[in-house]
N, C-alpha and C positions, 0 to 999 in steps of 0.2 A: 530415478524412475518415479519415486514417490512424489516429488515436487511437480513433475509433469502431469502425473495422474490427478493430483489435486487441482492443478490449473484447468485441466480439461473438464473434470467433473463439476467444478464450481461454475465455469463458464456455461456448460451445458444446462445446469439447473437454472442459472439466471436467464438464459435464452428461453427455456420452457416457461418460466414464470412470466416473462415479458410477452411471449406469444399468447399466453392465456388472456391477458388484458393489459395492454400497454398504456391505457389512459389513467389508471390508478397510480397516484404518486408513490405509494408504498412499493408497488412493483418496480417502478423506475429506480427508486433508491436502493432496493434490494439488488437490482441488476448492477448498479454502480458499485455496491458492496462486493459482489462476487467478481466483478471485473477487476477491482483493486486487489482482491485475494489472488486472482489469476496472474496479474502482473507481478505481484510479490513472489508467488511460487515459481513462476517460469523464470523470473530473473535470478532467483537463487539456484534453480536447476542449472541454468547455463553458466552461472558464475562458478559453480562447483566443477563443471566439466571443462572449464577454460584451461588452456595450455599455458598462458602467460599471466603475469600479475596484472598487466594493463587491461587485458580482456576481462579478467575476473572483476576488476574494479569497475569497468564499464557496465557489466551486468549487475553488479551490486548497486550501482547508481540507478539503473532501470528498476531494480527491485525496490529501492527506496521510494519510488513513485507510488508503489502499492502499499507498503507498510507505513509510509508517511501519512497516507490519507485514509487507510482502512478504519482506524479507530474513530475518526471524526464522522465518517459515513455510517459506521455502526451505531454510534451514539445518536445520530440524526434519525436513523431507521428505528431505533428503540423508542425515542421520543415520539416519533410519528405514529407508531402502532400502539403505543400505550396511552396516548393523549386523547382526551375526550374533545379537545378543541380541534375543529376541522378547518377553520379559516387560515388565512395567510398570517405568517408571523412577521414582525418588523425586520427591516434590513439588518439592524445591529445584532439580532439573534444569530443570523447566519454568519456574520462577521466574527462574532465571538466563538462560534462553534468551529469554524474552519481556519481561524488564524493559527492555532498550533500546528495544524497539518501543513499549512503553507510554509511556516517557519521550518518545520522538519524537512520538507521537500527542498527548500532552499539550502539547508545546511548539509544534507546528505546526498542529494541527487544532482543538483545543479552546481557545477564548479564555481565557487565564488569565494570572496574573502571572509565569508561568515564562518566557515569551518575549513581551514586550509587543508588539512589531511584527515578526512573522515574515516578512512579505512586503513588498518594496519594488518594487511593480509599476509598469512603464512600458508605455505603449501604443506599439506599433510597427506597421508595415504588415503584419506577420505575426501580430499579436494581442498579448496581454499577456505580457510576460516579467518575470521576477523578477531584479532586480539584486542580486547578493550583496554584503552588507556583511561585512567581515572581523571577525566576532564569533565567539564560542565556538560558536554553533549552526551557522554555516556551515562552520566548521572541522571 
């Protein structure tokens, strides 16, 4: 219930900020940030409620779209609101900023050879939990 509440409240606050003035870039980046938090939170909510391991893993992969990108978007937002520089930044700035997010999404969200088995899910009385293996991706 908490994850769903976070998803709804975050998305509602993002929509309100975007409705206030959608032309300001910081408002659009903030909306992207709360959308990523909403995807992360709702994915975890549905993963914990899943009846089978396969369904839980599917929702964990959806959740990874959110947590894989939220940190890069948050850093972008902080740089944007704290910088005195208003103009456009070079293309390589965004490439450096978002490459770790893309790598994380490829490793944990999209089934590929990059991370063969990203989730070691175990069912507990509180839902599905991921047991960390001490590999390079968990570090």
